[in-house]
C-alpha positions as CSV (number, residue, x, y, z in Angstrom):
1,M,-110.4,-139.6,-262.8
2,I,-113.6,-137.5,-262.3
3,G,-112.3,-135.3,-264.9
4,R,-111.9,-138.1,-267.5
5,L,-115.6,-139.5,-266.4
6,A,-117.3,-136.1,-267.3
7,L,-115.5,-135.9,-270.4
8,R,-116.7,-139.2,-271.4
9,S,-120.2,-138.6,-270.4
10,L,-120.4,-135.3,-272.5
11,T,-118.7,-137.0,-275.4
12,A,-121.4,-139.9,-275.2
13,H,-124.2,-137.8,-276.0
14,P,-123.1,-134.8,-277.9
15,V,-126.3,-133.4,-279.0
16,R,-127.8,-133.2,-275.5
17,S,-124.5,-131.5,-274.0
18,A,-124.4,-128.9,-276.9
19,V,-128.2,-128.2,-276.2
20,L,-127.3,-128.1,-272.6
21,A,-124.4,-126.0,-272.8
22,A,-126.6,-123.3,-274.7
23,G,-129.4,-123.4,-272.3
24,F,-127.0,-122.7,-269.8
25,G,-125.2,-119.6,-271.7
26,V,-128.7,-118.2,-272.6
27,G,-129.9,-118.4,-268.9
28,V,-126.5,-116.6,-267.8
29,A,-126.9,-114.4,-270.4
30,V,-130.5,-113.5,-269.9
31,M,-129.9,-113.1,-266.0
32,A,-127.2,-110.6,-266.7
33,I,-129.5,-108.7,-269.0
34,L,-132.1,-108.6,-266.3
35,L,-129.5,-107.5,-263.6
36,G,-128.4,-104.8,-265.8
37,V,-131.9,-103.5,-266.8
38,A,-133.1,-103.6,-263.2
39,S,-130.4,-101.5,-261.9
40,I,-130.9,-99.0,-264.6
41,V,-135.1,-98.9,-264.0
42,L,-134.4,-98.4,-260.3
43,E,-131.9,-95.5,-261.0
44,Q,-134.6,-93.9,-263.4
45,A,-137.3,-94.5,-260.7
46,Q,-135.6,-92.4,-258.4
47,S,-134.8,-89.7,-260.6
48,P,-136.0,-86.2,-259.5
49,A,-137.7,-85.8,-262.5
50,L,-139.8,-88.7,-262.1
51,V,-141.2,-87.9,-258.5
52,G,-142.2,-84.2,-259.3
53,G,-138.9,-82.6,-260.8
54,G,-136.1,-80.4,-259.5
55,D,-132.2,-81.3,-259.3
56,V,-131.8,-83.2,-255.8
57,N,-134.2,-86.1,-254.5
58,I,-133.7,-86.4,-250.5
59,R,-135.4,-89.6,-248.9
60,L,-136.0,-89.3,-245.2
61,S,-136.8,-92.2,-242.5
62,L,-140.2,-91.7,-240.8
63,A,-138.4,-90.7,-237.8
64,V,-137.4,-87.5,-239.4
65,P,-140.3,-85.1,-239.8
66,P,-139.8,-83.4,-243.4
67,Q,-140.8,-80.0,-241.7
68,I,-137.2,-80.3,-240.0
69,V,-135.6,-80.1,-243.6
70,L,-138.1,-77.8,-245.1
71,S,-138.0,-75.3,-242.3
72,G,-134.7,-75.9,-240.6
73,T,-131.6,-77.8,-242.3
74,L,-132.5,-76.5,-245.9
75,Q,-132.8,-72.8,-244.3
76,S,-129.2,-72.6,-243.1
77,E,-127.0,-69.9,-244.3
78,A,-124.9,-72.2,-246.5
79,L,-128.0,-73.7,-248.2
80,R,-130.5,-71.0,-248.2
81,P,-128.9,-69.0,-251.0
82,R,-128.6,-71.9,-253.3
83,I,-132.1,-73.3,-253.3
84,R,-134.8,-72.3,-255.7
85,A,-137.4,-74.4,-254.6
86,A,-137.9,-77.3,-252.0
87,A,-140.8,-79.3,-251.9
88,A,-141.9,-82.4,-249.8
89,S,-144.2,-85.3,-251.3
90,H,-145.3,-88.4,-249.5
91,T,-145.9,-92.1,-250.9
92,T,-148.3,-94.5,-249.6
93,D,-150.6,-97.7,-250.6
94,L,-154.2,-96.9,-250.9
95,F,-156.8,-99.7,-250.8
96,L,-160.0,-99.1,-253.2
97,I,-162.8,-101.0,-252.0
98,H,-165.6,-102.1,-254.5
99,N,-168.0,-104.9,-254.4
100,G,-166.4,-106.0,-251.2
101,R,-163.0,-106.5,-252.6
102,A,-160.1,-104.5,-252.0
103,T,-157.7,-103.5,-254.6
104,Q,-154.4,-102.1,-253.8
105,V,-152.8,-98.9,-255.3
106,A,-149.8,-96.9,-255.1
107,A,-150.5,-93.1,-254.5
108,R,-148.5,-89.9,-253.9
109,G,-149.4,-86.8,-252.6
110,G,-147.3,-83.5,-252.7
111,I,-147.8,-79.6,-252.1
112,P,-149.2,-77.9,-255.4
113,S,-147.5,-74.6,-255.3
114,V,-143.9,-75.6,-254.5
115,E,-144.3,-78.8,-257.3
116,R,-145.6,-76.3,-259.8
117,E,-142.9,-74.2,-259.0
118,L,-140.2,-77.1,-259.5
119,G,-141.7,-77.4,-262.9
120,D,-143.7,-80.7,-262.4
121,P,-145.4,-81.6,-265.5
122,E,-148.2,-83.4,-263.6
123,V,-149.8,-80.5,-261.9
124,A,-148.3,-77.6,-264.1
125,A,-151.5,-77.4,-266.1
126,I,-154.1,-78.0,-263.5
127,D,-155.1,-74.3,-262.5
128,G,-157.5,-75.7,-259.6
129,W,-155.2,-77.5,-257.6
130,R,-154.1,-75.0,-254.8
131,D,-152.6,-75.1,-251.5
132,T,-154.7,-75.6,-248.6
133,P,-153.9,-74.5,-245.2
134,E,-152.3,-77.7,-244.2
135,D,-149.9,-77.7,-247.4
136,A,-148.9,-74.4,-246.1
137,A,-148.2,-75.5,-242.9
138,W,-145.4,-77.7,-244.3
139,T,-143.6,-75.0,-246.3
140,R,-143.8,-71.7,-244.3
141,Q,-143.6,-73.2,-240.7
142,S,-141.2,-70.8,-238.5
143,P,-138.2,-72.4,-236.5
144,E,-139.9,-71.8,-233.9
145,T,-143.0,-73.8,-234.6
146,V,-140.4,-76.9,-235.7
147,L,-138.9,-76.5,-232.2
148,R,-142.6,-76.5,-230.4
149,Q,-143.2,-79.7,-232.6
150,I,-140.2,-81.6,-231.8
151,D,-140.7,-80.4,-228.0
152,R,-143.9,-80.9,-227.3
153,F,-144.7,-83.8,-224.6
154,H,-146.4,-87.1,-225.4
155,G,-149.6,-88.8,-223.9
156,V,-148.9,-91.6,-221.6
157,P,-149.4,-95.0,-223.5
158,D,-152.0,-97.3,-222.5
159,V,-149.4,-100.2,-221.4
160,P,-150.3,-101.2,-217.8
161,E,-147.1,-103.1,-217.6
162,W,-144.8,-100.0,-217.9
163,S,-147.0,-96.9,-217.3
164,G,-146.3,-96.6,-213.6
165,S,-142.5,-95.9,-214.7
166,W,-143.7,-93.4,-217.5
167,A,-141.7,-90.1,-217.3
168,E,-140.8,-87.0,-219.5
169,W,-138.8,-84.1,-219.0
170,L,-137.3,-80.9,-220.2
171,Y,-133.5,-81.1,-219.3
172,F,-131.3,-78.0,-219.7
173,N,-127.4,-77.8,-218.6
174,G,-125.0,-74.8,-219.0
175,R,-121.8,-73.2,-218.2
176,S,-120.3,-69.7,-217.9
177,S,-117.1,-68.2,-216.2
178,N,-118.8,-68.1,-212.6
179,A,-120.9,-71.4,-212.6
180,R,-122.2,-74.6,-214.0
181,F,-125.7,-76.1,-213.4
182,Y,-127.8,-79.0,-214.4
183,L,-131.6,-78.6,-214.6
184,A,-134.9,-80.7,-214.9
185,F,-138.5,-79.7,-215.3
186,M,-139.8,-83.8,-215.0
187,V,-143.2,-84.9,-215.3
188,G,-144.0,-88.3,-213.8
189,P,-146.6,-91.1,-214.1
190,R,-150.5,-90.4,-213.4
191,T,-151.5,-89.9,-209.8
192,K,-155.1,-89.6,-210.7
193,P,-157.0,-89.9,-214.1
194,D,-156.3,-86.4,-215.2
195,T,-153.2,-85.5,-212.7
196,R,-149.7,-86.3,-212.7
197,V,-146.8,-85.4,-210.4
198,A,-144.0,-82.8,-211.5
199,T,-140.7,-81.8,-210.2
200,V,-138.2,-79.2,-210.9
201,R,-134.5,-79.9,-210.1
202,L,-131.8,-77.4,-210.1
203,Q,-128.1,-78.5,-209.3
204,I,-125.5,-75.5,-209.7
205,E,-121.8,-75.8,-209.1
206,R,-119.7,-72.6,-207.9
207,N,-116.3,-72.1,-206.4
208,G,-115.9,-75.7,-206.4
209,R,-119.2,-76.7,-204.3
210,M,-122.3,-78.1,-205.7
211,Q,-125.6,-76.8,-204.6
212,S,-129.1,-78.8,-204.9
213,F,-132.4,-77.1,-205.1
214,A,-135.6,-78.6,-205.9
215,T,-139.7,-78.6,-205.6
216,G,-142.7,-80.5,-206.8
217,A,-146.5,-80.0,-207.6
218,E,-149.3,-81.8,-209.3
219,I,-150.2,-80.5,-212.7
220,S,-153.1,-81.5,-214.8
221,E,-152.9,-83.0,-218.3
222,G,-154.0,-79.8,-219.9
223,E,-151.1,-77.9,-218.6
224,I,-148.7,-80.6,-219.8
225,S,-150.3,-80.5,-223.4
226,K,-148.9,-76.9,-223.3
227,A,-145.1,-77.9,-223.3
228,P,-142.7,-76.9,-224.1
229,D,-144.4,-74.0,-222.2
230,L,-144.5,-75.7,-218.6
231,S,-145.2,-74.4,-215.2
232,V,-144.4,-76.1,-211.9
233,G,-145.1,-74.1,-208.9
234,S,-144.0,-70.6,-209.5
235,N,-141.1,-72.2,-211.8
236,S,-141.5,-71.9,-215.6
237,V,-140.2,-72.7,-219.2
238,R,-141.7,-70.5,-222.3
239,L,-140.5,-70.9,-225.6
240,D,-140.5,-67.2,-226.8
241,G,-139.2,-67.4,-230.6
242,L,-136.2,-69.3,-230.5
243,V,-135.3,-68.4,-226.8
244,Y,-136.1,-70.9,-223.9
245,R,-136.8,-68.5,-221.1
246,I,-136.8,-70.1,-217.5
247,H,-138.0,-68.9,-214.2
248,L,-136.6,-70.4,-211.1
249,D,-137.7,-70.0,-207.6
250,L,-136.6,-73.1,-205.5
251,K,-135.3,-74.3,-201.9
252,D,-132.7,-76.6,-200.8
253,A,-133.1,-78.9,-197.8
254,D,-132.1,-76.3,-195.4
255,G,-134.6,-73.7,-196.7
256,R,-131.9,-71.8,-198.7
257,R,-133.0,-70.2,-201.8
258,A,-132.3,-70.1,-205.3
259,S,-134.3,-68.0,-207.8
260,G,-133.9,-66.0,-211.0
261,D,-134.2,-66.1,-214.7
262,I,-131.8,-68.0,-217.6
263,A,-132.4,-67.6,-221.2
264,I,-131.0,-70.2,-223.9
265,E,-131.3,-69.3,-227.4
266,A,-131.7,-72.0,-230.2
267,S,-130.3,-71.9,-233.6
268,A,-132.5,-72.7,-236.6
269,G,-131.4,-76.2,-237.9
270,R,-128.8,-77.1,-235.2
271,L,-130.7,-79.5,-233.6
272,M,-130.7,-83.4,-233.3
273,P,-134.5,-84.8,-234.5
274,P,-136.7,-87.1,-232.4
275,V,-135.2,-90.7,-232.0
276,E,-137.7,-93.4,-230.6
277,I,-136.9,-97.0,-229.7
278,T,-139.7,-99.5,-229.0
279,G,-139.5,-102.7,-227.6
280,A,-141.4,-105.7,-226.8
281,R,-144.8,-105.6,-224.6
282,G,-145.2,-101.6,-225.6
283,W,-141.9,-100.6,-224.1
284,R,-141.0,-97.3,-225.8
285,T,-138.1,-94.6,-225.3
286,G,-137.7,-91.4,-227.0
287,Y,-135.2,-88.4,-227.1
288,V,-134.7,-84.9,-229.1
289,V,-132.2,-82.1,-228.8
290,P,-133.8,-79.2,-229.6
291,V,-130.6,-77.3,-228.7
292,M,-127.5,-78.9,-229.4
293,S,-125.3,-75.4,-228.2
294,G,-126.7,-72.2,-227.8
295,T,-126.1,-68.6,-226.2
296,L,-126.8,-68.7,-222.5
297,E,-127.8,-65.3,-220.5
298,G,-129.7,-64.5,-217.0
299,A,-128.3,-64.7,-213.7
300,L,-129.7,-66.6,-210.5
301,M,-129.8,-65.2,-206.8
302,V,-128.2,-68.5,-205.0
303,D,-128.2,-68.5,-201.2
304,G,-128.5,-64.5,-201.2
305,E,-125.4,-64.4,-203.8
306,P,-125.7,-63.1,-207.4
307,V,-124.6,-65.7,-210.1
308,S,-124.1,-64.5,-213.7
309,L,-124.8,-66.9,-216.5
310,A,-124.3,-64.0,-219.2
311,G,-122.0,-65.4,-222.2
312,G,-122.2,-68.9,-221.3
313,T,-123.0,-71.8,-223.3
314,G,-126.4,-73.8,-223.1
315,Y,-127.9,-77.0,-223.9
316,H,-131.2,-78.5,-223.8
317,D,-132.5,-81.8,-224.7
318,H,-135.9,-83.9,-224.0
319,N,-136.4,-87.3,-222.9
320,W,-139.9,-89.3,-222.8
321,G,-140.5,-93.1,-222.0
322,F,-140.8,-95.9,-219.9
323,W,-138.0,-95.8,-217.2
324,K,-138.1,-98.7,-215.0
325,D,-134.8,-100.7,-214.9
326,V,-133.2,-98.5,-217.7
327,S,-129.8,-96.9,-218.1
328,W,-128.0,-95.1,-220.4
329,Q,-124.6,-93.7,-221.0
330,W,-124.5,-90.3,-222.7
331,G,-122.1,-87.0,-223.2
332,Q,-122.0,-84.0,-225.3
333,A,-119.7,-80.8,-225.7
334,Q,-119.3,-77.7,-227.7
335,H,-116.1,-76.3,-229.7
336,G,-116.2,-73.5,-231.2
337,D,-119.0,-73.9,-233.9
338,L,-119.1,-77.5,-233.4
339,S,-121.4,-79.7,-231.1
340,L,-120.8,-83.3,-230.3
341,I,-123.1,-85.8,-228.6
342,Y,-123.1,-89.7,-228.1
343,G,-125.5,-92.0,-226.1
344,R,-126.8,-95.4,-225.7
345,V,-129.8,-96.8,-223.9
346,F,-129.8,-99.9,-222.2
347,P,-133.7,-101.3,-222.0
348,P,-135.0,-103.8,-219.7
349,P,-134.4,-107.4,-220.5
350,E,-138.2,-108.0,-221.0
351,A,-138.4,-105.4,-223.5
352,A,-135.2,-105.9,-225.6
353,D,-131.6,-107.2,-225.3
354,P,-129.5,-104.6,-224.5
355,E,-126.4,-105.9,-225.9
356,R,-128.4,-105.3,-229.4
357,I,-129.2,-101.8,-228.9
358,P,-126.4,-99.6,-230.9
359,G,-125.1,-96.4,-229.8
360,F,-124.9,-93.2,-231.4
361,V,-122.3,-90.3,-232.0
362,G,-123.4,-87.2,-233.9
363,V,-121.4,-84.2,-235.0
364,L,-123.0,-80.8,-236.2
365,G,-121.5,-78.1,-237.5
366,P,-123.0,-74.2,-237.9
367,D,-125.3,-75.3,-241.0
368,G,-126.3,-78.7,-239.5
369,P,-125.2,-82.5,-239.2
370,L,-121.7,-83.2,-240.5
371,G,-121.6,-87.0,-239.5
372,Y,-122.9,-89.4,-237.7
373,A,-122.5,-93.3,-236.7
374,T,-124.1,-96.2,-235.0
375,D,-121.0,-98.6,-234.7
376,V,-120.2,-97.3,-231.4
377,R,-118.2,-98.4,-228.7
378,I,-118.3,-96.9,-225.2
379,T,-116.1,-97.9,-222.4
380,E,-115.7,-96.9,-219.0
381,T,-112.6,-96.9,-216.7
382,N,-112.9,-96.8,-212.9
383,D,-110.8,-95.6,-210.2
384,D,-109.9,-97.5,-207.1
385,Q,-113.7,-96.7,-205.6
386,G,-115.6,-97.8,-208.8
387,Q,-116.5,-94.4,-209.9
388,P,-115.6,-93.1,-213.5
389,R,-112.3,-91.7,-214.1
390,T,-112.2,-91.8,-218.0
391,I,-114.7,-92.6,-220.6
392,A,-113.5,-93.7,-224.3
393,V,-116.0,-93.5,-227.3
394,R,-115.0,-94.9,-230.6
395,A,-117.4,-94.1,-233.8
396,R,-116.8,-95.3,-237.4
397,S,-119.4,-94.6,-240.2
398,S,-119.0,-93.3,-243.9
399,S,-119.5,-90.0,-242.7
400,L,-117.9,-89.9,-239.2
401,T,-114.4,-91.4,-237.8
402,I,-113.8,-90.3,-234.6
403,D,-112.4,-91.1,-231.2
404,L,-112.9,-89.7,-227.9
405,R,-111.8,-89.5,-224.3
406,F,-113.5,-88.1,-221.4
407,D,-111.7,-87.3,-218.3
408,V,-113.8,-86.9,-215.4
409,A,-113.2,-83.8,-213.6
410,S,-116.3,-84.0,-210.9
411,T,-119.2,-86.1,-210.3
412,V,-122.7,-85.9,-208.7
413,T,-124.4,-88.9,-207.7
414,N,-128.1,-89.1,-207.0
415,R,-129.7,-92.2,-205.6
416,M,-132.7,-93.4,-208.1
417,T,-135.3,-95.0,-206.3
418,G,-138.8,-95.8,-206.8
419,A,-141.0,-96.5,-209.9
420,L,-138.3,-94.9,-212.5
421,A,-135.5,-96.9,-211.2
422,N,-134.0,-99.9,-209.7
423,D,-132.1,-98.7,-206.7
424,V,-129.1,-97.4,-208.7
425,N,-126.6,-94.3,-208.6
426,F,-127.0,-91.9,-211.3
427,L,-123.9,-90.1,-211.8
428,Q,-123.6,-86.9,-213.7
429,M,-120.1,-85.9,-214.8
430,R,-118.2,-82.7,-215.9
431,G,-114.9,-83.0,-217.5
432,Q,-112.3,-82.3,-220.5
433,Y,-113.0,-84.4,-223.8
434,T,-110.1,-84.9,-226.1
435,V,-111.4,-85.4,-229.6
436,S,-109.5,-86.6,-232.7
437,G,-110.8,-87.9,-236.4
438,R,-112.9,-86.7,-239.3
439,A,-116.7,-85.2,-239.7
440,G,-117.8,-85.4,-243.5
441,N,-115.1,-83.3,-244.9
442,R,-113.9,-81.6,-242.0
443,D,-110.9,-82.8,-239.6
444,L,-111.5,-82.8,-235.7
445,E,-108.5,-82.3,-233.2
446,F,-109.3,-80.5,-230.1
447,T,-110.1,-80.2,-226.3
448,A,-113.5,-79.0,-224.7
449,P,-115.2,-79.0,-221.5
450,G,-118.4,-81.1,-221.5
451,A,-120.8,-83.2,-219.7
452,A,-121.5,-86.9,-219.0
453,E,-124.0,-89.4,-217.4
454,T,-124.0,-93.0,-216.4
455,F,-125.2,-95.2,-213.8
456,R,-123.6,-97.6,-211.2
457,G,-124.9,-100.0,-208.9
458,D,-124.0,-100.3,-205.0
C-alpha cells in the first residue's frame, strides 16, 4: 500500500519528481567530492614538506616536552645512526591588536639551524635568521639536562582547599643478591611561608627481615628548588651526569643505624615522560619515571653489618600533588632489556569520579617505548585476612596486548594518617610477575621479580 501511494505521488508530478531526484543526486555527489577533497587536503597539510621539510613528522601532546624526544628517544642506539637531522617546531594562535580590535592569526616557530639543515625553503635564503641561546637549548641538551628538567620539584599551587595535603617525593627501590630496599625523600606542605618539612624513609629487607629507618628536618623553599639535588639533614640525593648518588645516615626507633652510599645509573631515553592529572577545584597530581631500570651499586652499613648492593637493579620515580583521600595501584618489574610499569590513581570524589580515571600500562625496550595502553583492568584477589594475594592486570591497545599476574611474596604495611591520607594502610609488596602478550612487534613471555603498591582500609 505504502509503495503504491509513493509511486502515484511521483507519477502525478513527473517534472517536480525529476527535478527533486536530480537535486538529491547532485547534493550527494557534491558531498562525496567535498569529503574526498577534505581528506586529501588534511593529508597534505600534515606533510613534512609543508611543515618545514624532512621525511617524518612526529606530533606530540603538550604533556611530552619535545626535548625528551630530541635529546632522549631519538638519541637511542637504534635511531641515532639513521637520523640526519631532527627539528622541533611549534604552532600557536596569536592575536594582532590594532585600533582596539583583535585579529587572530596562526603562527609557527622553529629552530633556524635545524630547519635549514632539513632544507626548509622558507628559511634557507634568510641569512640573518640565526639560532639564539634559547634555540640551542632545545637541540643540544644533554641527557642529564633532560633528567633535571623532568625531575625538578614543583611549587605548591595556590589552592587553599587542598594545599594542606601537598607533597612531593623522590622514590627509589632496588634489589641485589643480598637485599631489597624502598627509599623516599619526601617534602610535605608548608609549615611556614618559606619552610617545609622533609623526611627520609628507608625500608630494607635482608635475610627475610624488614627494618625501617627514618629522619626528618625543616628545609627552605630555596633548597627544594635545587631538586633533584636534595638534602635532608645529613642525607642527600645528587644527580651526577646520569647517576643518582644517594648518601644515607638514618636511625630506627631503637637507635640502630643505617648509613652508606647508593648509586643508580639512568639510561638516556629509557624513561616515562611526565604525566599530570587535574580535577575540579584545582586538584592535581603528577608522576614521572626518570629511571625505569638502572644499574645499582653501593653498600650500606645496617646495624653494624655491611650490606652490598653491587650489581643490582634500581628504579626511580617522582610523584607530586594533593594527596588527601587519594589512593593508587602501582607496580613495576624488569626482565632483561625490558621494563614494565602499570598504575592507576583514585582521586577524592570532590575532584573527579575515581571510576572514570583510566589506568596505564607501559613497556620499554632497550631503545625506548614498545607499547602502552589505557584500556586497563586491575583486579586484586585477597587472602583470608583481606591482604592481597595476587594482582591481575589486563591491558589492550593497538601497540600493546598484555596480561600480568603478580603473586605476592612479602608485604610491608604502613599506616597513613594525617593530612596526606585518611587513616588507611599503605601496602608495599614484593613478588613475582608472570607476563604474556605482545608489545609493538615483540612477543612477551616471561617471569620476573618486581614490586607493587596498593591500599587497604581497616
